[in-house]
N, C-alpha and C positions, 0 to 999 in steps of 0.2 A: 348213496354211493357205496359200492362194494369195497371190501378190504383188498381184493386182488383183481387183476385183469381176469375176467371170467374165462374158464376153459369149458369145453363141452366134451362129455364122454357119452358113449353109447353102451348102456348096461341093461341087460335083461330085456332086450328088444325095445328100449325106449331111450330117448335122449335126455340127458341131465346136464344142467348148467351148474358148474361148481365155482362159486365166487367167494366162499368164506370157509373158515374152519368148520363151522356147523354143517355146511353143505358137504364138505369132505367126510366128516364123521358119519353123516347120514348115508352117503354113498358106500362107505366102507362096511356098513351093516348089511348091505345087499349081497346076494350071491354073486361072486366073481368067477370068471372062468377057472382060475386056480386059487382056491381059498388059502392054501398053505405056502404060497410063494413067499420067500423071505422079504421081498420088497413090499408086499402088501402088509405083512406082519409088522415090518418096520414102520410103515405109514401109520398103522393103528397105534403103535407105541408112541410115535412122535405126536400124533393128534392128542392122545391122552396126556402126554407130558405138557403139551401146549395148553390144554384146558386146565391143567393143574398149576399153570404158571411157571413151569420149569424149562420151557423151550420157546423159542420165538415162533411167531405165526408164520414167518417167511420160511423157516426151516421145515416146519410141519407141512405147509402147503407144497413145498418143493418135494418132500418125501411122497406125498400123495400123488403129485403129478408124475413122478418117476415110476411109481407103482402102476398107475393107469397106463402110462406109455409102454411099459414092459409087457403088459398084458394086451396091448393093442386096443385099448378102450378110448383113446383120444380121437376126437373127430377133428379132421383138418378142415379149416375154412378155406374156400377158394380165395385167391388173391384179390385184393381190391382193384378197382379200375385204375387208381393212381399207381399202384404197385405194378400192374401189368404194363402201364406206359413206361415206368421207370425201367422195367426189365427190357422193353423194346429199345430204349435209348442205350442201355448198357450193352445189349447185343450189337447195336450199330457201332459202338466204340471198339468192339473186339475185332 
């Protein structure tokens, strides 16, 4: 079982599944669209702090996810069949 709900990013023409701090650290070592963005640098710092035991896994993973989102790397999954049905019911109620 993974430490987090996995997220998918699209980096350097390939899809990567990020489900742990180790996965996030590996992804941060790859070339990003903007290597010097403050959010990416903060994610690197938070991951390093986490690996040293000075920061929670959740905070470090959240920093990584925020950096990936800011650079447009997060892949959106299509809604599940159940969610599509729920959306239909919600629309009928409006």
